[in-house]
MARFI-174560 format. One record per residue (C-alpha): residue in three letters; x, y, z. Coordinates in Angstrom, 1 decimal. Layout:
<recs>
    aa       xx       yy       zz
   ala        X        Y        Z
...
</recs>
This chain:
<recs>
    aa       xx       yy       zz
   met     36.8    -59.0    -18.1
   asn     35.1    -62.3    -17.6
   met     31.3    -61.4    -15.8
   pro     29.0    -64.1    -14.9
   ser     26.2    -65.2    -17.1
   thr     22.6    -63.8    -16.5
   pro     19.0    -64.8    -17.1
   thr     17.9    -63.5    -20.8
   ser     14.5    -62.2    -19.3
   phe     12.8    -61.0    -16.3
   ser      8.9    -60.6    -15.6
   gly      7.6    -58.0    -13.5
   asn      6.0    -55.1    -13.1
   ile      7.8    -52.9    -15.5
   val      8.6    -49.1    -14.7
   asp      8.7    -47.0    -17.9
   val      9.9    -44.2    -16.2
   leu     10.5    -42.4    -19.4
   asn      6.7    -42.6    -20.6
   gln      5.6    -42.5    -17.2
   arg      4.0    -45.6    -16.4
   ile      3.8    -49.2    -14.7
   tyr      2.6    -52.5    -16.5
   gln      3.0    -56.3    -16.1
   gly      5.5    -57.7    -18.3
   thr      8.5    -59.9    -19.9
   leu     11.2    -58.5    -21.3
   gln     14.3    -60.3    -23.1
   ile     18.1    -59.2    -23.2
   ser     20.5    -60.5    -25.8
   asn     23.7    -58.8    -26.2
   gly     23.8    -56.8    -22.9
   arg     20.8    -55.0    -24.6
   ile     17.0    -55.0    -24.4
   asp     15.8    -57.3    -27.3
   ser     11.8    -57.3    -26.6
   ile      9.3    -56.0    -24.0
   thr      6.1    -57.7    -24.0
   glu      2.9    -56.2    -21.8
   glu      1.5    -59.2    -20.1
   ser      0.0    -60.4    -17.5
   val      2.6    -62.4    -15.2
   ser      2.6    -63.9    -11.7
   asp      5.8    -62.3    -10.7
   asp      5.3    -59.0     -8.4
   gln      8.6    -57.5     -8.2
   tyr      9.7    -54.4    -10.1
   ile     12.0    -53.9    -13.0
   leu     13.6    -50.2    -13.5
   pro     16.1    -48.3    -15.0
   gly     19.6    -48.3    -12.9
   leu     20.0    -45.0    -10.7
   ile     22.7    -42.8    -11.7
   asp     24.4    -39.8     -9.2
   ala     24.3    -37.2    -11.2
   his     27.5    -35.3     -9.6
   ile     30.1    -37.0     -7.1
   his     33.5    -36.8     -6.6
   ile     34.5    -40.6     -6.5
   glu     37.6    -39.8     -4.2
   ser     35.5    -38.2     -1.3
   ser     34.3    -41.8     -0.8
   met     37.9    -42.5      0.1
   leu     37.8    -45.4     -2.9
   ile     39.3    -45.7     -5.9
   pro     36.6    -46.1     -8.9
   ser     36.8    -49.9     -9.0
   glu     36.0    -50.5     -5.3
   phe     33.2    -47.5     -5.4
   ala     31.4    -49.1     -8.0
   arg     31.6    -52.7     -5.6
   val     29.8    -50.8     -3.2
   ala     27.2    -48.6     -5.3
   val     26.0    -51.4     -7.3
   thr     24.6    -53.0     -4.6
   his     22.5    -49.7     -4.0
   gly     21.1    -50.3     -7.4
   thr     23.3    -47.3     -9.0
   val     24.9    -48.1    -12.5
   ala     26.5    -44.9    -13.7
   thr     27.9    -41.7    -12.2
   val     28.8    -38.4    -13.4
   ser     32.2    -37.7    -11.7
   asp     34.5    -34.7    -11.1
   pro     38.0    -35.7    -10.5
   his     38.9    -32.3     -9.3
   glu     39.9    -34.0     -5.8
   ile     43.0    -35.7     -7.4
   ala     43.6    -33.0    -10.2
   asn     44.3    -30.7     -7.1
   val     47.0    -33.1     -5.9
   leu     48.3    -34.5     -9.0
   gly     46.9    -32.9    -11.8
   ile     46.5    -34.7    -15.1
   glu     48.0    -37.6    -13.8
   gly     45.6    -38.1    -11.4
   val     42.6    -37.6    -13.9
   glu     44.3    -40.2    -16.3
   phe     44.4    -42.6    -13.1
   met     40.7    -42.3    -12.3
   leu     39.8    -42.8    -16.5
   glu     42.5    -45.4    -16.6
   asn     41.0    -47.4    -13.0
   ala     37.5    -46.8    -14.1
   arg     37.9    -48.7    -17.2
   gln     38.6    -51.6    -15.6
   thr     35.1    -52.5    -14.4
   pro     31.6    -52.5    -16.2
   phe     30.3    -49.7    -14.0
   lys     29.4    -46.8    -16.4
   phe     31.4    -44.1    -14.7
   his     31.8    -40.6    -16.4
   phe     33.8    -37.6    -15.7
   gly     34.0    -34.1    -16.3
   ala     37.2    -32.0    -17.1
   pro     37.8    -29.9    -13.9
   ser     37.7    -26.2    -14.4
   cys     39.5    -25.0    -11.1
   val     42.7    -26.5    -10.4
   pro     43.9    -25.2     -8.5
   ala     40.9    -24.1     -6.8
   thr     41.8    -20.5     -5.5
   pro     44.9    -18.5     -5.6
   phe     44.5    -18.1     -1.9
   glu     45.8    -21.8     -0.8
   thr     48.5    -24.2     -2.3
   ala     47.6    -26.9     -4.7
   gly     49.7    -29.6     -5.4
   ala     49.0    -29.3     -9.5
   glu     47.5    -26.8    -12.0
   ile     45.0    -28.4    -14.8
   ser     45.5    -25.8    -17.9
   asn     43.5    -24.7    -20.4
   thr     45.4    -26.8    -22.9
   glu     45.0    -29.3    -21.0
   ile     41.2    -29.2    -20.3
   ala     40.6    -29.0    -24.4
   ala     42.7    -32.6    -24.6
   leu     40.3    -33.9    -21.8
   met     37.4    -33.1    -23.8
   leu     38.2    -35.1    -26.6
   gln     37.8    -38.3    -24.1
   pro     35.1    -40.2    -24.7
   glu     34.3    -40.6    -21.0
   ile     34.5    -36.6    -20.2
   val     30.9    -35.3    -20.7
   ser     30.7    -31.7    -18.8
   leu     33.0    -29.1    -17.7
   ser     32.9    -29.6    -13.7
   glu     31.3    -27.2    -11.4
   met     32.3    -23.8    -11.9
   met     33.6    -22.8     -8.7
   asn     35.1    -19.3     -9.6
   val     31.7    -17.8     -9.6
   pro     33.8    -13.8     -9.2
   gly     35.9    -15.0    -12.8
   val     32.1    -15.5    -14.3
   leu     30.7    -12.4    -13.3
   asn     33.9    -10.4    -13.9
   asp     34.4    -12.1    -17.3
   ala     37.7    -13.1    -16.4
   glu     39.1    -14.1    -19.8
   glu     40.5    -17.6    -18.6
   val     37.5    -18.5    -17.2
   leu     35.6    -17.7    -20.5
   glu     38.5    -19.3    -22.7
   lys     37.2    -22.6    -20.5
   leu     33.5    -22.5    -21.0
   lys     34.3    -21.6    -24.5
   leu     36.2    -24.8    -24.9
   ala     33.3    -27.0    -23.6
   gln     30.6    -25.3    -25.6
   ser     32.5    -25.7    -28.6
   ala     32.9    -29.6    -27.8
   asn     29.1    -29.6    -26.6
   lys     29.8    -30.7    -23.4
   val     27.5    -29.5    -20.3
   val     29.2    -26.9    -17.9
   asp     28.3    -27.6    -14.3
   gly     27.9    -25.0    -12.1
   his     28.9    -24.3     -8.4
   ala     27.1    -21.0     -7.3
   pro     25.9    -21.6     -3.3
   gly     23.5    -18.7     -2.8
   leu     23.7    -16.6     -5.4
   arg     20.7    -14.8     -6.6
   gly     19.4    -12.3     -8.6
   asp     21.2    -10.2    -11.4
   ala     24.5    -12.0    -10.4
   val     22.7    -15.6    -10.9
   lys     21.4    -14.9    -14.5
   lys     24.6    -13.7    -15.5
   tyr     26.3    -16.5    -14.3
   ile     23.6    -18.7    -16.0
   ser     23.9    -17.0    -18.8
   ala     27.5    -17.5    -19.2
   gly     26.4    -21.1    -20.2
   ile     26.6    -22.8    -17.4
   thr     23.4    -24.9    -16.9
   thr     23.4    -27.2    -13.5
   asp     24.1    -26.5    -10.0
   his     24.3    -28.7     -6.7
   glu     24.6    -25.8     -4.0
   cys     21.4    -24.9     -3.6
   phe     20.6    -24.5      0.1
   ser     16.7    -23.3      0.0
   leu     13.8    -23.9     -2.0
   lys     13.6    -20.5     -3.0
   glu     17.0    -20.4     -4.4
   ala     16.1    -23.7     -6.4
   leu     13.0    -22.1     -7.9
   glu     14.9    -19.2     -9.1
   lys     17.3    -21.0    -10.7
   leu     14.6    -23.6    -12.4
   ser     13.3    -20.2    -13.6
   leu     16.1    -19.3    -15.0
   gly     16.4    -22.3    -17.2
   met     19.0    -24.0    -14.7
   gln     18.9    -27.7    -13.8
   val     19.2    -28.4    -10.0
   gln     21.0    -31.2     -8.7
   ile     19.6    -32.3     -5.3
   arg     22.4    -33.4     -2.9
   glu     22.4    -35.6      0.1
   gly     25.9    -36.1      0.7
   ser     27.6    -37.4      4.1
   ala     28.2    -33.8      5.0
   ala     25.9    -31.8      3.1
   arg     22.2    -32.6      3.0
   asn     19.5    -30.9      0.9
   leu     17.2    -33.5      0.3
   asp     14.7    -32.5      2.7
   asp     14.5    -28.9      2.2
   leu     14.7    -29.6     -2.0
   ile     12.3    -32.4     -2.0
   pro      8.9    -30.6     -3.3
   leu     11.1    -29.6     -6.2
   leu     10.2    -33.2     -7.4
   ser      6.5    -32.7     -8.1
   glu      6.6    -30.1    -10.9
   his     10.0    -29.7    -11.6
   tyr     11.2    -33.6    -11.5
   glu     12.1    -33.0    -15.6
   asn     14.7    -30.5    -14.7
   cys     15.9    -32.1    -11.4
   met     18.7    -34.5    -10.5
   leu     19.8    -36.7     -7.5
   cys     23.3    -36.7     -6.5
   ser     25.7    -37.0     -3.4
   asp     28.2    -34.7     -4.6
   asp     30.7    -36.2     -1.5
   lys     30.0    -39.8      0.4
   his     32.4    -40.9      2.9
   pro     32.8    -44.9      2.8
   asp     31.1    -45.7      5.9
   asp     27.9    -44.1      4.2
   leu     28.2    -45.4      0.8
   ala     28.0    -48.9      2.5
   glu     24.6    -47.6      3.7
   gly     23.1    -46.5      1.1
   his     23.4    -44.3     -2.0
   ile     21.0    -42.6     -4.3
   asn     18.1    -45.3     -3.4
   asn     18.2    -44.0      0.0
   met     17.1    -40.8     -2.0
   val     14.4    -41.8     -4.3
   lys     13.1    -44.2     -1.0
   arg     12.9    -41.0      0.8
   ala     11.6    -38.9     -1.6
   ile      8.6    -41.6     -2.3
   ala      7.9    -41.6      1.5
   ala      7.7    -38.1      1.4
   gly      4.2    -38.3     -1.1
   ile      6.7    -37.9     -4.2
   asp      4.8    -40.1     -7.3
   pro      7.7    -42.8     -7.9
   leu      7.7    -42.1    -11.6
   lys      8.7    -38.5    -10.9
   val     10.9    -39.5     -8.5
   leu     13.0    -41.9    -10.9
   trp     12.8    -39.5    -13.5
   ser     15.2    -37.1    -11.7
   ala     17.3    -40.4    -10.7
   thr     17.4    -41.3    -14.6
   val     16.0    -39.8    -17.3
   thr     17.2    -36.3    -16.5
   pro     21.0    -37.3    -16.1
   val     21.4    -39.3    -19.2
   lys     19.3    -36.8    -21.4
   thr     21.4    -33.8    -19.8
   tyr     24.8    -35.4    -20.3
   gly     23.8    -37.9    -23.2
   leu     24.7    -41.1    -21.4
   asp     25.0    -44.2    -23.0
   val     23.2    -45.5    -19.8
   gly     19.8    -47.3    -20.7
   leu     16.3    -46.3    -19.7
   leu     14.5    -49.6    -19.9
   gln     13.7    -48.9    -23.8
   leu     13.8    -51.4    -26.6
   gly     17.1    -51.5    -27.8
   asp     18.7    -49.7    -24.6
   ala     21.7    -50.9    -22.2
   ala     20.5    -53.3    -20.3
   asp     21.3    -51.3    -17.4
   leu     18.4    -52.1    -14.9
   ile     17.7    -52.9    -11.2
   ile     14.9    -55.2     -9.8
   val     13.2    -54.1     -6.3
   asp     10.7    -55.7     -4.1
   asn      8.4    -52.8     -4.2
   leu      8.5    -49.0     -4.2
   gln      8.3    -48.3     -0.9
   asp     10.8    -50.2      0.7
   phe     13.0    -50.3     -2.3
   asn     15.1    -52.9     -1.3
   ile     17.3    -53.8     -4.5
   glu     17.2    -57.4     -5.6
   lys     19.3    -57.3     -8.6
   thr     21.4    -55.0    -10.4
   leu     22.5    -55.4    -14.0
   ile     24.6    -53.4    -16.4
   asp     24.7    -54.3    -20.0
   gly     22.6    -57.0    -19.1
   phe     25.4    -58.7    -16.8
   leu     24.6    -59.5    -13.1
   val     26.6    -57.4    -11.1
   ser     25.0    -57.6     -7.4
   glu     22.5    -59.9     -6.3
   gln     20.8    -59.4     -2.7
   gln     23.0    -56.4     -1.9
   thr     26.1    -58.5     -2.6
   thr     28.3    -57.1     -5.3
   val     30.0    -59.6     -8.0
   leu     32.4    -57.3     -9.1
   thr     36.1    -58.3     -8.2
   pro     38.9    -56.0     -7.0
   val     41.1    -54.2     -9.8
   ala     45.5    -53.9     -8.7
   val     46.7    -50.1     -8.9
   asp     50.2    -48.7     -8.9
   pro     50.1    -46.3     -5.8
   ile     50.1    -42.5     -6.7
   asn     51.2    -39.7     -4.5
   gln     52.4    -36.5     -3.8
   phe     53.7    -35.5      0.2
   val     56.4    -33.1      1.5
   ala     55.7    -32.4      4.7
   glu     57.7    -32.4      7.7
   leu     57.1    -33.5     11.5
   gln     55.5    -30.9     13.5
   arg     56.0    -29.6     17.0
   pro     53.5    -28.1     19.3
   glu     55.1    -24.9     19.4
   ser     54.1    -24.5     15.7
   phe     50.3    -24.1     16.8
   lys     50.7    -21.1     19.1
   ile     48.7    -18.4     18.3
   thr     48.2    -14.6     19.6
   thr     46.5    -11.6     18.4
   thr     46.5     -7.9     19.5
   ser     42.3     -7.8     18.8
   his     40.0     -7.1     21.3
   ser     37.5     -9.8     19.6
   val     38.6    -12.3     16.8
   pro     36.4    -14.7     14.0
   val     35.8    -18.0     15.2
   ile     34.6    -20.2     12.4
   glu     31.2    -21.7     13.4
   val     30.4    -25.3     12.2
   ile     27.0    -25.7     11.2
   asp     26.3    -29.5     11.1
   gly     24.7    -31.0      7.8
   gln     26.0    -27.8      6.0
   leu     29.4    -26.9      3.5
   val     28.9    -23.3      5.1
   thr     30.0    -21.6      7.9
   lys     29.5    -18.5     10.1
   lys     32.1    -16.2     11.4
   tyr     31.4    -16.1     15.5
   asn     33.3    -13.1     17.5
   trp     34.7    -14.0     20.4
   gln     36.7    -12.2     22.8
   pro     39.9    -15.1     23.7
   gly     41.6    -15.4     26.9
   leu     45.5    -15.5     26.8
   asp     47.9    -17.7     28.8
   gln     50.9    -16.1     30.8
   asp     52.9    -16.1     27.3
   gly     50.0    -14.1     25.7
   asn     49.1    -17.2     23.3
   ile     45.1    -17.7     22.9
   glu     44.0    -20.3     25.0
   ile     41.4    -22.7     23.9
   asp     38.1    -23.0     25.6
   leu     36.5    -26.2     26.0
   asp     33.5    -25.0     27.9
   gln     32.4    -22.8     25.2
   asp     33.3    -25.3     22.4
   ile     36.6    -23.1     21.2
   leu     39.2    -25.5     19.5
   lys     42.1    -24.9     17.8
   ile     42.0    -25.6     13.5
   ala     45.0    -26.1     12.0
   val     45.9    -26.5      8.0
   leu     49.8    -27.6      7.0
   asn     50.9    -27.5      3.4
   arg     51.6    -31.0      2.3
   tyr     53.6    -30.2     -0.7
   ser     56.6    -27.8      0.5
   leu     58.0    -27.3      3.6
   ser     55.8    -24.4      5.4
   lys     54.6    -23.7      8.7
   pro     50.6    -24.3      9.2
   ala     48.2    -21.5      9.6
   val     45.9    -22.0     12.7
   ala     42.9    -20.5     13.7
   leu     39.8    -21.0     15.9
   ile     36.7    -23.0     15.5
   arg     33.4    -23.9     17.2
   asn     30.8    -26.5     17.3
   phe     33.1    -29.3     16.7
   gly     32.5    -30.5     20.7
   leu     35.5    -32.4     21.1
   lys     36.3    -32.9     24.8
   glu     39.8    -34.5     24.3
   gly     42.9    -35.1     21.6
   ala     42.6    -34.3     18.1
   ile     41.2    -35.5     15.0
   ala     42.9    -34.9     11.4
   ser     42.9    -35.4      7.6
   ser     44.7    -35.4      4.4
   val     41.3    -35.2      2.8
   ala     40.8    -31.5      2.7
   his     38.9    -30.1     -0.2
   asp     40.1    -28.7     -2.2
   ser     43.5    -28.6     -2.1
   his     43.7    -31.5      0.3
   asn     46.8    -30.2      2.4
   ile     46.7    -31.5      6.4
   val     43.8    -30.2      8.4
   ala     43.4    -31.0     12.2
   val     41.1    -29.5     14.7
   gly     42.1    -30.2     18.8
   thr     41.6    -29.4     22.2
   ser     45.7    -28.8     22.5
   asp     48.9    -28.1     20.7
   ala     50.1    -31.5     22.0
   ala     47.3    -33.3     20.6
   leu     46.8    -31.3     17.0
   thr     51.1    -32.2     16.8
   glu     50.2    -36.0     17.3
   ala     47.4    -36.2     14.8
   ile     48.9    -34.2     12.0
   asn     52.5    -36.3     12.7
   leu     50.1    -39.8     12.2
   ile     49.2    -38.4      9.0
   ile     52.8    -37.6      7.6
   glu     54.0    -40.3      8.8
   asn     51.8    -42.6      6.7
   gln     51.9    -40.0      3.5
   gly     47.8    -39.6      4.1
   gly     44.9    -41.0      6.0
   val     42.3    -39.9      8.6
   ser     43.7    -39.5     12.1
   ala     42.3    -39.4     16.0
   val     44.4    -39.3     19.0
   thr     42.9    -39.6     22.2
   asn     44.3    -39.1     25.8
   arg     44.8    -42.8     25.9
   asp     45.5    -44.1     22.0
   lys     46.5    -43.0     18.4
   his     44.3    -44.6     15.3
   ile     45.0    -44.1     11.5
   leu     43.1    -45.1      8.7
   pro     45.7    -44.5      5.8
   leu     45.2    -43.5      2.5
   pro     48.1    -44.1      0.1
   ile     46.4    -43.3     -3.2
   ala     47.1    -39.4     -3.5
   gly     46.7    -39.2      0.3
   ile     42.9    -39.2     -0.3
   met     42.3    -42.5     -1.4
   thr     43.1    -46.3     -0.4
   asp     42.7    -49.6     -2.7
   ala     42.0    -51.6      0.2
   asp     38.7    -53.6      0.2
   ala     35.3    -50.9     -0.3
   phe     33.6    -53.0      2.3
   lys     36.6    -52.9      4.7
   thr     37.4    -49.7      4.4
   gly     33.6    -48.5      5.2
   thr     33.9    -50.4      8.3
   asp     37.3    -48.9      9.6
   tyr     36.1    -45.5      8.3
   gly     33.3    -46.1     10.4
   asn     35.5    -47.3     13.4
   met     37.3    -43.6     12.6
   asp     34.1    -41.6     13.0
   asp     33.1    -43.3     16.3
   ile     36.4    -42.5     17.9
   ala     35.9    -38.9     17.1
   lys     32.2    -38.9     18.8
   lys     33.5    -40.6     21.2
   met     35.7    -38.1     21.9
   gly     32.9    -35.8     22.4
   ser     32.3    -34.4     18.6
   thr     28.4    -33.6     18.1
   leu     28.9    -33.6     14.6
   ser     27.1    -36.2     12.5
   ala     30.0    -36.6     10.2
   pro     33.4    -35.2     11.8
   tyr     35.5    -36.0      9.4
   met     33.4    -35.0      6.4
   thr     32.5    -31.9      8.1
   leu     36.7    -31.6      9.0
   ser     37.4    -31.9      5.1
   phe     35.4    -29.1      4.3
   met     36.9    -26.5      7.1
   ala     39.3    -25.4      4.2
   leu     37.1    -25.3      1.5
   leu     37.3    -21.6      0.6
   val     34.8    -21.3     -2.2
   ile     31.9    -22.4      0.3
   pro     31.3    -19.0      2.6
   asp     31.4    -17.5      5.6
   ile     34.8    -18.3      7.0
   lys     37.4    -21.2      6.3
   leu     41.0    -21.8      6.8
   ser     43.6    -22.6      4.1
   asp     47.4    -23.2      4.7
   lys     48.0    -19.7      3.8
   gly     45.9    -18.4      6.7
   leu     41.9    -17.4      7.6
   phe     39.6    -16.3      4.8
   asp     36.7    -14.5      4.3
   gly     34.3    -16.2      1.7
   asp     32.1    -13.5      1.2
   thr     35.1    -10.8      0.4
   phe     37.3    -13.2     -0.9
   glu     39.9    -11.8      1.3
   phe     42.1    -13.1      4.3
   leu     41.6    -11.9      8.0
   asp     44.5    -11.0      9.5
   val     44.3    -11.3     12.9
   phe     46.3    -14.0     14.1
   lys     50.1    -14.2     14.8
   ala     52.6    -17.5     15.5
   gly     52.8    -17.5     19.2
</recs>
């Protein structure tokens, strides 16, 4: 690939994160690597430091293919990621993973991937594919695969499920890291989980939980995504535990990615009073050491993966280099788009309003209560009102709306339940980005609006939609129904417009579509909805309280 020429030397304040010191000097680059570092007085007051790393992300959640994600990420000083492709894997299986690997190879950005450990995520939902242990073993031979991705099957680990143990053994035999996913797991349960060889976790909600996991030898990935935001609660870890912490986004929607990435986490942690060298260790050194990444740390002979910032407070990214090549300057990307062939799977048929009517014989029914900024939900008990035909009525005054999930891999009826705290006052929003199986999920103020929003998704074979009292809007996602190969920056703007529409419809959530996408994620408690029904994430059982009207 053709890359622009880059100056071979830089002078300024060299931020030596590995040795925890900052000094003035000049570094020389030759053949993409750091050829020499000279400590000397210089006139330049810029700061030269290692490029930033997102230690756990699902690239698909940016709604961008890897090559387009890279075009945005480099403008924020990110040079590498450790990515779990289980989103596309749940849609297309190993074919989807290979799509991600091949597209990632077309860019100098340093993508690293994990082999998806839980496809399908659970047996309580319909996914588009399955990844077998044989396929995991084959993936472990790929040079881009650095881990077995997040082990969400916590019950399987705790109960010594044979298939789960085999997956762990495959990773350990290949000397790969096993990433965890254990929200709220404490005490003897988390001890057993860690003893199975699982070494990281990005699901800590509280400081106490994170400290317990760190004390047991686990590394904590501090997350700040579009829906789940844990940085403020976990920043104190970086004072004493920076060597065993990493920074990650997990899920980052395109409008948020356009605004910033790991650089914003670094800036906020420094503003909170944490030593910049400790913050930067977690953003660079820990992921390199944990996963064995070939990403430079500003040492002699390292790959010239570096960024230049104006100062360590404002942290404005002036240049980003990967392997010595300039890939971004003054927040403008140098990387060019990469053409791809579409890849998808969509079977669902158009719906009618009658499909979304539900009734119940219970005096009180469970409602999904959304918590803004969190993936977890609460179970809210509510006494529903019924119409003249005995069907449950939506209550806008109490913010009780309908939520529906429709299987997009085979013809079936939608699962319908109730949800609270979405705030919509009109219409409906829908998305085929619905973790982890990516069926169609929608929230609406009427059966007619739900129908229109979902049918827009079906007609476009994937996307995010909004139906108001006046208009219909759609952002198509033709790649697996969860990504687009369109320009990353335009996609960020278009998605931001969709987000604004949802908020004008009344949503009080900071990220309505991102939150919507997690309402079918069964492995996160307390209560979620799959295409098979309302599900209790604590007991791992369906709540059989609603019937089709």
